[in-house]
N, C-alpha and C positions, 0 to 999 in steps of 0.2 A: 504494500500500500504506500502510495506517495501522497504527501500533503503538498498541494500547490499553494504557495503563499503569495504569488504575484498579485492576485486579485485584492488582497487586503493589506499588503505591505507596500507595493510599489505604485498602486493606483488609488491612492487615498486622496481625500479632499480635506485640507486643513481648514476646518470651520472657523477657527480664530482668525486666521489670515484673511479668509474670504470675507468674514464679517467686517474686519478693519478696512479692507479695500472698498467694500460696499458703503461703509460710512463715509469714506473719503469721496467716493463718486457722488453720493447724495449731497455732501457739503458743496461740491463744485457745481451742482445743479440747483442749489438753494434758490428758492423763489420761482423756479420754472415749473410749469404744469406738466406732470407726467401721467399719461393715460395708460400706457403699455410699456413693457420692456421687450425689445426685440433683440435676439441674439442668433448666433450660428448654432447649428445642431449639436455639435460635440463640445468643444472647449468652453463655450460661453454659458452653458446651461446652469452650472453651479452658481456662478456669480449672478446671473439673471434671476435665478430663483430667490437668492438672498435679497436682491434689490426689489423684486416683486413683492416679497413679504414686507420689506421696510416701507414701501410706498402703498401697499395694499392694492396693487393693480395686477392684471393678468400678465403672464409671460408667454411670449410667442417665439418660436424658434424656426429659423429658416433651414430647410433641408437642401443638401447639395444636389440631389437627384430625385427623380420620381420614384415612388414606391408602388407596390401592388394595390394599396388601398387609396391611392391618390384620386381626387375628383377633379372636375373641370373648374371648380370654384377655388381658384388660387391665383396668386400673383407670380409671374415668372420674369426673371431678368437674367441676362448674361453677365457673368463676372469673371474676370481674369485675375489669376494670381501667379 
């Protein structure tokens, strides 16, 4: 039997750091109306979730590609990286 530790040792989210960054982002947008938090599908979800909770607004994430359950009701844009 092999215990795979990668999922809980190397792929962790440091909540304390994420919270501190979220507070700084909120400070920088002080006085601005925030209705939604938009982020990319992978890397931004943790931060966006923390900000969404702080602002009490929905979090929306953009997907890189179409999935099997995609509908026609979506926004599409070309992005280069």
